[in-house]
C-alpha positions as a Markdown table, in Angstrom:
| # | Residue | x | y | z |
|---|---|---|---|---|
| 1 | Met | 80.2 | 110.8 | 75.3 |
| 2 | Leu | 83.5 | 109.3 | 76.6 |
| 3 | Gly | 82.7 | 105.7 | 75.8 |
| 4 | Ser | 84.1 | 106.0 | 72.3 |
| 5 | Leu | 87.5 | 106.8 | 73.8 |
| 6 | His | 87.8 | 103.3 | 75.4 |
| 7 | Leu | 89.3 | 104.6 | 78.6 |
| 8 | Pro | 90.5 | 102.2 | 81.3 |
| 9 | Ile | 88.2 | 102.0 | 84.3 |
| 10 | Asp | 90.8 | 103.7 | 86.5 |
| 11 | Ala | 91.4 | 106.6 | 84.1 |
| 12 | Arg | 92.1 | 110.0 | 85.6 |
| 13 | Leu | 91.0 | 112.7 | 83.2 |
| 14 | Ile | 92.9 | 116.0 | 82.7 |
| 15 | Met | 90.9 | 118.5 | 80.7 |
| 16 | Val | 92.4 | 121.2 | 78.4 |
| 17 | Val | 90.2 | 123.7 | 76.6 |
| 18 | Gly | 91.2 | 126.2 | 74.0 |
| 19 | Asp | 92.4 | 126.9 | 70.5 |
| 20 | Leu | 95.3 | 124.8 | 69.4 |
| 21 | Asn | 97.6 | 127.7 | 68.8 |
| 22 | Asn | 101.0 | 128.9 | 70.1 |
| 23 | Asn | 99.5 | 131.1 | 72.8 |
| 24 | Lys | 97.5 | 128.3 | 74.4 |
| 25 | Asn | 100.7 | 126.3 | 74.7 |
| 26 | Val | 99.1 | 122.8 | 74.8 |
| 27 | Gln | 102.5 | 121.4 | 74.0 |
| 28 | Thr | 103.6 | 121.9 | 77.6 |
| 29 | Ile | 100.8 | 119.7 | 78.9 |
| 30 | Ile | 101.6 | 117.0 | 76.3 |
| 31 | Lys | 105.3 | 117.1 | 77.3 |
| 32 | Ala | 104.2 | 116.6 | 80.9 |
| 33 | Met | 102.2 | 113.5 | 80.2 |
| 34 | Pro | 105.2 | 111.0 | 79.9 |
| 35 | Met | 106.0 | 111.9 | 83.6 |
| 36 | Cys | 102.4 | 110.9 | 84.6 |
| 37 | Pro | 101.0 | 107.5 | 85.2 |
| 38 | Glu | 99.6 | 105.7 | 82.2 |
| 39 | Asn | 96.1 | 105.9 | 83.5 |
| 40 | Tyr | 96.2 | 109.7 | 83.3 |
| 41 | His | 94.4 | 110.8 | 80.1 |
| 42 | Leu | 94.4 | 114.2 | 78.5 |
| 43 | Leu | 91.2 | 115.4 | 76.9 |
| 44 | Ile | 92.0 | 118.2 | 74.5 |
| 45 | Cys | 89.0 | 120.3 | 73.5 |
| 46 | Gly | 89.6 | 122.7 | 70.7 |
| 47 | Asn | 91.0 | 122.9 | 67.2 |
| 48 | Gly | 93.4 | 125.1 | 65.4 |
| 49 | Pro | 96.5 | 125.5 | 63.3 |
| 50 | Leu | 98.8 | 123.4 | 65.6 |
| 51 | Glu | 96.6 | 120.3 | 65.8 |
| 52 | Gln | 98.8 | 118.1 | 63.6 |
| 53 | Glu | 102.0 | 119.3 | 65.3 |
| 54 | Leu | 100.5 | 118.5 | 68.7 |
| 55 | Arg | 99.4 | 115.0 | 67.5 |
| 56 | Ala | 102.9 | 114.4 | 66.3 |
| 57 | Leu | 104.3 | 115.6 | 69.6 |
| 58 | Ala | 102.1 | 113.1 | 71.4 |
| 59 | Ile | 103.4 | 110.3 | 69.2 |
| 60 | Gln | 107.0 | 111.4 | 69.7 |
| 61 | Ala | 106.5 | 111.5 | 73.5 |
| 62 | Lys | 104.9 | 108.1 | 73.3 |
| 63 | Val | 101.7 | 109.3 | 74.9 |
| 64 | Glu | 99.4 | 109.2 | 71.9 |
| 65 | Lys | 97.1 | 106.7 | 73.6 |
| 66 | Gln | 96.7 | 109.1 | 76.6 |
| 67 | Cys | 96.1 | 112.2 | 74.5 |
| 68 | His | 92.6 | 112.5 | 73.1 |
| 69 | Phe | 92.0 | 115.3 | 70.5 |
| 70 | Leu | 88.2 | 115.9 | 70.8 |
| 71 | Gly | 88.0 | 118.9 | 68.5 |
| 72 | Phe | 85.5 | 121.7 | 69.0 |
| 73 | Arg | 82.9 | 120.7 | 71.6 |
| 74 | Ser | 79.6 | 122.2 | 72.6 |
| 75 | Asp | 79.5 | 120.0 | 75.7 |
| 76 | Val | 82.5 | 121.3 | 77.6 |
| 77 | Lys | 80.6 | 121.7 | 80.8 |
| 78 | Thr | 79.6 | 118.0 | 80.7 |
| 79 | Leu | 83.2 | 117.0 | 80.0 |
| 80 | Leu | 84.5 | 119.2 | 82.9 |
| 81 | Met | 82.1 | 117.4 | 85.2 |
| 82 | Ala | 83.5 | 114.1 | 84.1 |
| 83 | Ser | 87.1 | 115.2 | 84.5 |
| 84 | Asp | 89.4 | 115.1 | 87.5 |
| 85 | Leu | 91.6 | 118.1 | 86.9 |
| 86 | Phe | 91.8 | 121.2 | 84.6 |
| 87 | Ala | 95.1 | 122.2 | 83.1 |
| 88 | Met | 96.1 | 125.3 | 81.1 |
| 89 | Ala | 99.6 | 126.4 | 80.0 |
| 90 | Ser | 98.7 | 129.6 | 78.2 |
| 91 | Lys | 101.4 | 132.2 | 77.7 |
| 92 | Arg | 98.9 | 135.1 | 78.2 |
| 93 | Glu | 95.2 | 135.5 | 79.1 |
| 94 | Gly | 92.9 | 138.2 | 80.3 |
| 95 | Leu | 90.5 | 136.5 | 82.7 |
| 96 | Pro | 90.3 | 133.0 | 81.3 |
| 97 | Arg | 86.7 | 131.8 | 81.0 |
| 98 | Ser | 87.8 | 128.1 | 80.7 |
| 99 | Thr | 89.6 | 128.3 | 84.1 |
| 100 | Met | 86.5 | 129.9 | 85.6 |
| 101 | Glu | 84.3 | 127.1 | 84.1 |
| 102 | Ala | 86.6 | 124.5 | 85.5 |
| 103 | Met | 86.4 | 126.1 | 89.0 |
| 104 | Ala | 82.6 | 126.2 | 88.8 |
| 105 | Ala | 82.7 | 122.5 | 87.9 |
| 106 | Gly | 84.7 | 121.9 | 91.2 |
| 107 | Leu | 88.0 | 120.9 | 89.6 |
| 108 | Pro | 91.4 | 121.5 | 91.0 |
| 109 | Cys | 93.5 | 123.5 | 88.5 |
| 110 | Val | 97.1 | 123.4 | 87.3 |
| 111 | Val | 97.6 | 126.6 | 85.2 |
| 112 | Ser | 100.3 | 128.8 | 84.0 |
| 113 | Lys | 101.5 | 131.6 | 86.3 |
| 114 | Ile | 100.2 | 134.5 | 84.2 |
| 115 | Arg | 97.8 | 137.4 | 84.7 |
| 116 | Gly | 94.2 | 136.1 | 85.0 |
| 117 | Asn | 95.2 | 132.7 | 86.2 |
| 118 | Val | 96.9 | 134.0 | 89.3 |
| 119 | Asp | 93.9 | 136.2 | 90.0 |
| 120 | Leu | 91.7 | 133.0 | 90.0 |
| 121 | Ile | 93.8 | 130.2 | 91.4 |
| 122 | Asp | 95.1 | 130.6 | 95.0 |
| 123 | Glu | 98.4 | 128.7 | 95.1 |
| 124 | Gly | 98.1 | 125.5 | 97.0 |
| 125 | Lys | 94.4 | 126.0 | 97.8 |
| 126 | Gly | 92.7 | 125.7 | 94.5 |
| 127 | Gly | 95.6 | 124.2 | 92.6 |
| 128 | His | 99.0 | 125.3 | 91.4 |
| 129 | Thr | 100.3 | 128.0 | 89.1 |
| 130 | Ile | 103.4 | 127.0 | 87.1 |
| 131 | Glu | 105.6 | 128.8 | 84.7 |
| 132 | Ala | 104.1 | 128.4 | 81.2 |
| 133 | Asn | 106.8 | 126.3 | 79.6 |
| 134 | Asp | 107.8 | 124.3 | 82.7 |
| 135 | Tyr | 106.4 | 120.9 | 81.7 |
| 136 | Glu | 108.2 | 119.2 | 84.6 |
| 137 | Gly | 106.5 | 121.5 | 87.0 |
| 138 | Phe | 103.1 | 120.8 | 85.4 |
| 139 | Ala | 103.8 | 117.1 | 85.7 |
| 140 | Lys | 104.7 | 117.3 | 89.4 |
| 141 | Ala | 101.6 | 119.4 | 90.2 |
| 142 | Ile | 99.3 | 117.2 | 88.3 |
| 143 | Asn | 100.7 | 114.1 | 89.9 |
| 144 | Arg | 100.6 | 115.6 | 93.4 |
| 145 | Ile | 96.9 | 116.5 | 93.1 |
| 146 | Leu | 95.7 | 113.4 | 91.3 |
| 147 | Ser | 97.6 | 111.0 | 93.6 |
| 148 | Asp | 95.7 | 112.4 | 96.6 |
| 149 | Gly | 92.0 | 112.2 | 96.3 |
| 150 | Val | 91.4 | 114.2 | 99.5 |
| 151 | Leu | 93.6 | 117.0 | 98.3 |
| 152 | Ala | 91.9 | 117.0 | 94.8 |
| 153 | Lys | 88.4 | 117.2 | 96.4 |
| 154 | Arg | 89.5 | 119.9 | 98.8 |
| 155 | Met | 91.0 | 122.0 | 96.0 |
| 156 | Gly | 87.9 | 121.5 | 93.8 |
| 157 | Ala | 85.6 | 122.6 | 96.6 |
| 158 | Tyr | 87.7 | 125.6 | 97.3 |
| 159 | Asn | 87.5 | 126.6 | 93.6 |
| 160 | Arg | 83.8 | 126.1 | 93.4 |
| 161 | Asn | 83.4 | 128.4 | 96.4 |
| 162 | Lys | 85.9 | 131.0 | 95.3 |
| 163 | Ile | 84.4 | 131.4 | 91.8 |
| 164 | Arg | 81.1 | 132.5 | 93.3 |
| 165 | Gln | 82.6 | 136.0 | 93.7 |
| 166 | Phe | 82.6 | 136.2 | 89.9 |
| 167 | Ser | 78.9 | 135.2 | 89.6 |
| 168 | Ile | 76.6 | 137.5 | 87.6 |
| 169 | Asp | 74.7 | 138.4 | 90.8 |
| 170 | Lys | 77.9 | 139.4 | 92.6 |
| 171 | Val | 79.1 | 141.4 | 89.6 |
| 172 | Lys | 75.8 | 143.2 | 89.4 |
| 173 | Glu | 75.9 | 144.0 | 93.1 |
| 174 | Leu | 79.4 | 145.5 | 92.7 |
| 175 | Val | 78.4 | 147.6 | 89.7 |
| 176 | Val | 75.5 | 149.0 | 91.6 |
| 177 | Glu | 77.8 | 149.8 | 94.5 |
| 178 | Val | 80.1 | 151.7 | 92.2 |
| 179 | Phe | 77.3 | 153.7 | 90.6 |
| 180 | Asp | 75.8 | 154.4 | 94.0 |
| 181 | Gly | 79.2 | 155.8 | 95.1 |
| 182 | Leu | 79.2 | 158.3 | 92.3 |
């Protein structure tokens, strides 16, 4: 799975999932990478109209060896389990499923401060919420979490526990309560 990427043994993996379009704003995460240690690697899962532009940006930022464009993947859950952190810089979302999947995988999250993400990520507890275009803020948050293994584990465990409130069983229970109240 990841063996073909020839990652260093001490690689720290940052996962991004989504279409490569303007709204998903992957460019902000790529712009953050030069401010991160060289052993931090960005796994970009998805394809879309901005792929070539994003590849060029990685080259321009001199982080092309740290940015891995994996295309569409059917094994996102497996990749999340192999990752150390989830990042998303979307400009708008509803309730982002990729953030929810990352939480369920026990990952700390650094995400944009937008509707949906702020409903999921409790600031400082499960990760950090950063303004969508603030690549320096993303870099600082990523570095803070990945440089402290205890903090990363604590945030990941917090997210895994918090996401349970969105489980299908919990949602069914709440729907039944609503109908019973009618």
